[in-house]
N, C-alpha and C positions, 0 to 999 in steps of 0.2 A: 222236571230235567234232568238228565243224566250226560254229566259234565267230567274231561278229564284235564289235566294241563294244556293237553292240546286243542282244548273248544270243548263244544257243545256235540256231544254224540246221538243223542235221541231227546226228542221234546213231546211230551205228552199232553194232550188236553180232553176234559171230560166231556163227551158231548149227549147234554142231557135231552130229552127225560129217560133215554134207554139204558142207562147204566152204562154206556159204553166208551170207551176210550178213543181216541185219534191218535196215533204217534206218527212221527217222520223220524227217519234216520237217512242219513248219506242219498238224499233226494228220494227216498221211495215213503210210500204214506200206507201205514197197518190199522187195520182195526181191531181191537179186543174188546168182544162182547159175551153176553152170559147168552147162553141156547135152551137154558131150562128156566122153569119158573123159581125153582129152589137156588139158582146161581150155582150150582154143582160143576157146571163143566162150561167152560169159555172157549170162543172160536177165535181164533188169531185168521186173518185174511188181507189181501189184498182186494180191495173194492169186493165182488161177488165170489172171489177166488179164496177156499179156505186153505188155508197152509199147515194149521196146525190147532193145537188145542192145550188149554192148560184146565186140569182137573182138581178141585177142593178134595180132598180124601175126608170124606163124612160130614155131616150138616154142622158141625160146631166144631171142627178142627182146623186148625191153620196148617196143615201139611199139604203139600201141592202134589199134582205129578204131572209135568209138561212134554209134551211131545211136539216139539218145535224142530224145524229143519235147520241143518247144519249151515244153509246159506244165510240164516242170520247169526251176526256176531255174538259172542258168548255174552259180553256185556248187554247187549241188545235184549238178549234170551233171560236173563238175570232181571234186567228191568222191568222186562212183561211180568212177570212172577212176582216181583213186588208190586206193581200196579196192583195186580189181583188181589193180592192179599192186602193194600191198603183198601180196596173197594169193599173187601170180606168185615175188616175191622169195620168200615165206615158204617155199614150197612148195620153191624151186629151194637152199634152203640147207639144209632138212631132208633133200631127196634126197640132197645131198651128204655130209652127215653119217649116210646110212644110216638115216636115219628113214623109217618107212613113214608114207606120206599118204595118207588115205582117198580113195578114188575116188567114192563113190558116198552 
């Protein structure tokens, strides 16, 4: 959940088992999901319409490159990047513990 003093700006939930997020903000719903088996590229879209991507910079890195439209408020863009980093970290911890992480 992304909150400000004015209230909730965006709310995200993980949609298992595809390792994707569904994000609601300002009455709109977005999806954020990996489009590659190695989870290097995440697609951001409204339903079936892709509006942008978030790319991990390298297999083990925590750096991102986001290509998101200006129509998304900066706080929502940052929240999407944070969600991708959270998912990357979650997947790395699970892998180090030998827990299988779904790939599709």
